[in-house]
N, CA, C and O atoms as a Tinker XYZ file with bonds, in Angstrom:
   260  protein
     1  N    -35.960000  -88.708000   36.039000    73     2
     2  CA   -35.096000  -89.680000   36.724000    64     1     3
     3  C    -33.669000  -89.584000   36.174000    63     2     4     5
     4  O    -33.505000  -89.523000   34.955000    81     3
     5  N    -32.671000  -89.567000   36.986000    73     3     6
     6  CA   -31.357000  -89.534000   36.449000    64     5     7
     7  C    -30.543000  -90.749000   37.048000    63     6     8     9
     8  O    -30.472000  -91.001000   38.251000    81     7
     9  N    -29.950000  -91.449000   36.051000    73     7    10
    10  CA   -29.078000  -92.663000   36.401000    64     9    11
    11  C    -27.667000  -92.286000   35.921000    63    10    12    13
    12  O    -27.462000  -91.222000   35.337000    81    11
    13  N    -26.715000  -93.167000   36.176000    73    11    14
    14  CA   -25.350000  -92.999000   35.690000    64    13    15
    15  C    -24.995000  -94.203000   34.874000    63    14    16    17
    16  O    -25.322000  -95.333000   35.239000    81    15
    17  N    -24.324000  -93.969000   33.766000    73    15    18
    18  CA   -23.828000  -95.098000   32.973000    64    17    19
    19  C    -22.963000  -96.063000   33.796000    63    18    20    21
    20  O    -22.062000  -95.649000   34.525000    81    19
    21  N    -23.254000  -97.314000   33.663000    73    19    22
    22  CA   -22.403000  -98.279000   34.392000    64    21    23
    23  C    -20.982000  -98.314000   33.920000    63    22    24    25
    24  O    -20.086000  -98.714000   34.663000    81    23
    25  N    -20.772000  -97.929000   32.778000    73    23    26
    26  CA   -19.394000  -98.133000   32.132000    64    25    27
    27  C    -18.463000  -96.826000   32.399000    63    26    28    29
    28  O    -17.345000  -96.861000   32.912000    81    27
    29  N    -19.168000  -95.639000   31.938000    73    27    30
    30  CA   -18.341000  -94.388000   31.968000    64    29    31
    31  C    -18.736000  -93.423000   33.062000    63    30    32    33
    32  O    -18.011000  -92.495000   33.420000    81    31
    33  N    -19.870000  -93.678000   33.550000    73    31    34
    34  CA   -20.329000  -92.814000   34.747000    64    33    35
    35  C    -21.029000  -91.561000   34.239000    63    34    36    37
    36  O    -21.396000  -90.753000   35.092000    81    35
    37  N    -21.261000  -91.297000   32.951000    73    35    38
    38  CA   -22.007000  -90.230000   32.506000    64    37    39
    39  C    -23.380000  -90.339000   32.936000    63    38    40    41
    40  O    -23.946000  -91.432000   32.958000    81    39
    41  N    -23.997000  -89.164000   33.311000    73    39    42
    42  CA   -25.361000  -89.083000   33.756000    64    41    43
    43  C    -26.253000  -89.297000   32.495000    63    42    44    45
    44  O    -25.963000  -88.792000   31.411000    81    43
    45  N    -27.353000  -90.074000   32.695000    73    43    46
    46  CA   -28.417000  -90.357000   31.774000    64    45    47
    47  C    -29.698000  -89.852000   32.335000    63    46    48    49
    48  O    -30.042000  -90.220000   33.458000    81    47
    49  N    -30.463000  -88.999000   31.602000    73    47    50
    50  CA   -31.658000  -88.491000   32.097000    64    49    51
    51  C    -32.875000  -89.243000   31.408000    63    50    52    53
    52  O    -32.844000  -89.462000   30.197000    81    51
    53  N    -33.865000  -89.607000   32.134000    73    51    54
    54  CA   -35.021000  -90.292000   31.598000    64    53    55
    55  C    -36.229000  -89.496000   32.143000    63    54    56    57
    56  O    -36.408000  -89.324000   33.349000    81    55
    57  N    -37.051000  -89.018000   31.174000    73    55    58
    58  CA   -38.276000  -88.317000   31.641000    64    57    59
    59  C    -39.350000  -89.307000   31.902000    63    58    60    61
    60  O    -39.274000  -90.491000   31.573000    81    59
    61  N    -40.428000  -88.715000   32.556000    73    59    62
    62  CA   -41.570000  -89.553000   32.973000    64    61    63
    63  C    -42.155000  -90.226000   31.691000    63    62    64    65
    64  O    -42.506000  -91.406000   31.702000    81    63
    65  N    -42.247000  -89.431000   30.583000    73    63    66
    66  CA   -42.861000  -90.010000   29.388000    64    65    67
    67  C    -42.023000  -91.160000   28.844000    63    66    68    69
    68  O    -42.572000  -92.128000   28.318000    81    67
    69  N    -40.755000  -91.071000   28.959000    73    67    70
    70  CA   -39.845000  -92.153000   28.475000    64    69    71
    71  C    -39.968000  -93.250000   29.430000    63    70    72    73
    72  O    -39.978000  -94.395000   28.977000    81    71
    73  N    -40.062000  -93.060000   30.695000    73    71    74
    74  CA   -40.189000  -94.178000   31.570000    64    73    75
    75  C    -41.507000  -94.928000   31.343000    63    74    76    77
    76  O    -41.547000  -96.156000   31.427000    81    75
    77  N    -42.591000  -94.184000   31.052000    73    75    78
    78  CA   -43.953000  -94.765000   30.829000    64    77    79
    79  C    -43.801000  -95.610000   29.510000    63    78    80    81
    80  O    -44.297000  -96.735000   29.461000    81    79
    81  N    -43.151000  -95.104000   28.491000    73    79    82
    82  CA   -43.000000  -95.778000   27.212000    64    81    83
    83  C    -42.142000  -97.067000   27.486000    63    82    84    85
    84  O    -42.459000  -98.151000   26.998000    81    83
    85  N    -41.102000  -96.907000   28.246000    73    83    86
    86  CA   -40.321000  -98.165000   28.549000    64    85    87
    87  C    -41.133000  -99.136000   29.288000    63    86    88    89
    88  O    -41.046000 -100.323000   28.973000    81    87
    89  N    -41.884000  -98.781000   30.202000    73    87    90
    90  CA   -42.799000  -99.723000   30.969000    64    89    91
    91  C    -43.766000 -100.414000   30.108000    63    90    92    93
    92  O    -44.079000 -101.582000   30.338000    81    91
    93  N    -44.282000  -99.706000   29.068000    73    91    94
    94  CA   -45.138000 -100.293000   28.086000    64    93    95
    95  C    -44.427000 -101.338000   27.374000    63    94    96    97
    96  O    -44.977000 -102.431000   27.240000    81    95
    97  N    -43.159000 -101.111000   26.856000    73    95    98
    98  CA   -42.429000 -102.091000   26.112000    64    97    99
    99  C    -42.147000 -103.296000   27.048000    63    98   100   101
   100  O    -42.287000 -104.450000   26.644000    81    99
   101  N    -41.757000 -103.007000   28.275000    73    99   102
   102  CA   -41.530000 -104.176000   29.190000    64   101   103
   103  C    -42.786000 -105.013000   29.460000    63   102   104   105
   104  O    -42.716000 -106.238000   29.564000    81   103
   105  N    -43.915000 -104.347000   29.571000    73   103   106
   106  CA   -45.145000 -105.069000   29.799000    64   105   107
   107  C    -45.568000 -105.999000   28.608000    63   106   108   109
   108  O    -45.959000 -107.157000   28.758000    81   107
   109  N    -45.447000 -105.377000   27.455000    73   107   110
   110  CA   -45.855000 -106.137000   26.194000    64   109   111
   111  C    -45.072000 -107.244000   25.906000    63   110   112   113
   112  O    -45.581000 -108.258000   25.428000    81   111
   113  N    -43.669000 -107.144000   26.189000    73   111   114
   114  CA   -42.728000 -108.218000   25.818000    64   113   115
   115  C    -42.335000 -109.109000   27.020000    63   114   116   117
   116  O    -41.506000 -110.009000   26.886000    81   115
   117  N    -42.950000 -108.842000   28.207000    73   115   118
   118  CA   -42.586000 -109.624000   29.404000    64   117   119
   119  C    -41.173000 -109.561000   29.813000    63   118   120   121
   120  O    -40.608000 -110.562000   30.252000    81   119
   121  N    -40.573000 -108.416000   29.686000    73   119   122
   122  CA   -39.056000 -108.218000   30.056000    64   121   123
   123  C    -38.991000 -107.727000   31.462000    63   122   124   125
   124  O    -39.949000 -107.172000   31.999000    81   123
   125  N    -37.750000 -107.957000   32.103000    73   123   126
   126  CA   -37.561000 -107.448000   33.413000    64   125   127
   127  C    -36.756000 -106.201000   33.388000    63   126   128   129
   128  O    -36.829000 -105.426000   34.342000    81   127
   129  N    -35.977000 -105.944000   32.347000    73   127   130
   130  CA   -35.080000 -104.815000   32.191000    64   129   131
   131  C    -35.315000 -103.982000   30.866000    63   130   132   133
   132  O    -35.742000 -104.541000   29.856000    81   131
   133  N    -35.055000 -102.763000   30.895000    73   131   134
   134  CA   -35.149000 -101.878000   29.676000    64   133   135
   135  C    -33.797000 -101.456000   29.464000    63   134   136   137
   136  O    -33.152000 -101.028000   30.421000    81   135
   137  N    -33.282000 -101.528000   28.297000    73   135   138
   138  CA   -31.933000 -101.156000   27.903000    64   137   139
   139  C    -31.891000  -99.679000   27.276000    63   138   140   141
   140  O    -32.701000  -99.343000   26.413000    81   139
   141  N    -31.024000  -98.928000   27.702000    73   139   142
   142  CA   -30.876000  -97.636000   27.179000    64   141   143
   143  C    -29.354000  -97.371000   26.831000    63   142   144   145
   144  O    -28.457000  -97.735000   27.591000    81   143
   145  N    -29.127000  -96.739000   25.679000    73   143   146
   146  CA   -27.753000  -96.605000   25.192000    64   145   147
   147  C    -27.233000  -95.265000   25.780000    63   146   148   149
   148  O    -27.934000  -94.254000   25.778000    81   147
   149  N    -25.997000  -95.300000   26.274000    73   147   150
   150  CA   -25.283000  -94.172000   26.837000    64   149   151
   151  C    -24.916000  -93.295000   25.566000    63   150   152   153
   152  O    -24.409000  -93.849000   24.590000    81   151
   153  N    -25.160000  -91.965000   25.570000    73   151   154
   154  CA   -24.757000  -91.169000   24.419000    64   153   155
   155  C    -23.312000  -90.936000   24.430000    63   154   156   157
   156  O    -22.770000  -90.565000   23.389000    81   155
   157  N    -22.627000  -91.115000   25.506000    73   155   158
   158  CA   -21.151000  -90.764000   25.531000    64   157   159
   159  C    -20.297000  -91.952000   25.100000    63   158   160   161
   160  O    -19.436000  -91.816000   24.232000    81   159
   161  N    -20.554000  -93.215000   25.756000    73   159   162
   162  CA   -19.698000  -94.326000   25.452000    64   161   163
   163  C    -20.337000  -95.276000   24.429000    63   162   164   165
   164  O    -19.669000  -96.119000   23.830000    81   163
   165  N    -21.731000  -95.096000   24.241000    73   163   166
   166  CA   -22.395000  -95.977000   23.293000    64   165   167
   167  C    -22.823000  -97.400000   23.784000    63   166   168   169
   168  O    -23.356000  -98.196000   23.011000    81   167
   169  N    -22.577000  -97.684000   25.064000    73   167   170
   170  CA   -22.774000  -98.975000   25.619000    64   169   171
   171  C    -24.188000  -98.930000   26.181000    63   170   172   173
   172  O    -24.694000  -97.871000   26.552000    81   171
   173  N    -24.856000 -100.182000   26.240000    73   171   174
   174  CA   -26.154000 -100.371000   26.678000    64   173   175
   175  C    -26.185000 -100.569000   28.214000    63   174   176   177
   176  O    -25.412000 -101.335000   28.790000    81   175
   177  N    -27.120000  -99.836000   28.833000    73   175   178
   178  CA   -27.316000  -99.947000   30.219000    64   177   179
   179  C    -28.747000 -100.538000   30.580000    63   178   180   181
   180  O    -29.771000 -100.117000   30.043000    81   179
   181  N    -28.735000 -101.493000   31.480000    73   179   182
   182  CA   -30.033000 -102.115000   31.878000    64   181   183
   183  C    -30.632000 -101.369000   33.088000    63   182   184   185
   184  O    -30.024000 -101.189000   34.144000    81   183
   185  N    -31.960000 -100.930000   32.810000    73   183   186
   186  CA   -32.752000 -100.342000   33.898000    64   185   187
   187  C    -33.771000 -101.233000   34.306000    63   186   188   189
   188  O    -34.623000 -101.609000   33.501000    81   187
   189  N    -33.760000 -101.637000   35.594000    73   187   190
   190  CA   -34.775000 -102.625000   36.090000    64   189   191
   191  C    -36.199000 -102.082000   36.092000    63   190   192   193
   192  O    -36.361000 -100.865000   36.177000    81   191
   193  N    -37.153000 -102.837000   36.011000    73   191   194
   194  CA   -38.626000 -102.451000   36.008000    64   193   195
   195  C    -38.925000 -101.660000   37.248000    63   194   196   197
   196  O    -39.646000 -100.665000   37.177000    81   195
   197  N    -38.378000 -102.078000   38.428000    73   195   198
   198  CA   -38.711000 -101.343000   39.678000    64   197   199
   199  C    -38.276000  -99.980000   39.614000    63   198   200   201
   200  O    -39.030000  -99.122000   40.074000    81   199
   201  N    -37.096000  -99.623000   39.079000    73   199   202
   202  CA   -36.657000  -98.277000   38.984000    64   201   203
   203  C    -37.514000  -97.447000   38.042000    63   202   204   205
   204  O    -37.746000  -96.277000   38.350000    81   203
   205  N    -37.988000  -97.946000   36.951000    73   203   206
   206  CA   -38.880000  -97.329000   36.034000    64   205   207
   207  C    -40.248000  -97.045000   36.711000    63   206   208   209
   208  O    -40.892000  -96.037000   36.420000    81   207
   209  N    -40.689000  -97.977000   37.644000    73   207   210
   210  CA   -41.932000  -97.744000   38.279000    64   209   211
   211  C    -41.849000  -96.516000   39.238000    63   210   212   213
   212  O    -42.769000  -95.717000   39.409000    81   211
   213  N    -40.648000  -96.472000   39.830000    73   211   214
   214  CA   -40.466000  -95.291000   40.790000    64   213   215
   215  C    -40.514000  -93.984000   39.932000    63   214   216   217
   216  O    -41.017000  -92.969000   40.413000    81   215
   217  N    -40.019000  -93.998000   38.722000    73   215   218
   218  CA   -40.003000  -92.739000   37.964000    64   217   219
   219  C    -41.399000  -92.466000   37.326000    63   218   220   221
   220  O    -41.649000  -91.340000   36.896000    81   219
   221  N    -42.264000  -93.417000   37.260000    73   219   222
   222  CA   -43.658000  -93.220000   36.724000    64   221   223
   223  C    -44.588000  -93.982000   37.539000    63   222   224   225
   224  O    -45.087000  -95.040000   37.154000    81   223
   225  N    -44.844000  -93.391000   38.774000    73   223   226
   226  CA   -45.684000  -94.099000   39.732000    64   225   227
   227  C    -47.103000  -94.322000   39.347000    63   226   228   229
   228  O    -47.728000  -95.232000   39.892000    81   227
   229  N    -47.666000  -93.558000   38.444000    73   227   230
   230  CA   -49.070000  -93.554000   38.053000    64   229   231
   231  C    -49.300000  -94.447000   36.730000    63   230   232   233
   232  O    -50.405000  -94.528000   36.194000    81   231
   233  N    -48.210000  -95.074000   36.282000    73   231   234
   234  CA   -48.355000  -95.833000   35.155000    64   233   235
   235  C    -49.176000  -97.083000   35.304000    63   234   236   237
   236  O    -48.960000  -97.818000   36.267000    81   235
   237  N    -50.102000  -97.376000   34.421000    73   235   238
   238  CA   -50.921000  -98.572000   34.471000    64   237   239
   239  C    -50.852000  -99.231000   33.093000    63   238   240   241
   240  O    -50.771000  -98.529000   32.085000    81   239
   241  N    -50.882000 -100.561000   33.028000    73   239   242
   242  CA   -50.853000 -101.312000   31.758000    64   241   243
   243  C    -52.097000 -100.924000   31.006000    63   242   244   245
   244  O    -53.171000 -100.786000   31.592000    81   243
   245  N    -51.958000 -100.749000   29.716000    73   243   246
   246  CA   -53.097000 -100.444000   28.834000    64   245   247
   247  C    -54.028000 -101.594000   28.744000    63   246   248   249
   248  O    -53.609000 -102.747000   28.854000    81   247
   249  N    -55.401000 -101.291000   28.529000    73   247   250
   250  CA   -56.339000 -102.304000   28.497000    64   249   251
   251  C    -56.255000 -103.176000   27.263000    63   250   252   253
   252  O    -55.997000 -102.650000   26.181000    81   251
   253  N    -56.460000 -104.492000   27.364000    73   251   254
   254  CA   -56.411000 -105.377000   26.252000    64   253   255
   255  C    -55.007000 -105.913000   25.919000    63   254   256   257
   256  O    -54.778000 -106.492000   24.857000    81   255
   257  N    -54.087000 -105.701000   26.856000    73   255   258
   258  CA   -52.692000 -106.185000   26.574000    64   257   259
   259  C    -52.404000 -107.239000   27.608000    63   258   260
   260  O    -51.316000 -107.815000   27.616000    81   259
């Protein structure tokens, strides 16, 4: 998945494994957004849960959480 930084417009790449890990964090903490830092301008960008679900469509919450 590729998004663009909200502040500088630099492209940010997120792999399927990173999207699955982000969804795990969101699920564990009950969050709606995952924050990723832009490597160019160092500002945090919010990625909504729905966008991460599109990047990792087969993701399922782990048992016991």
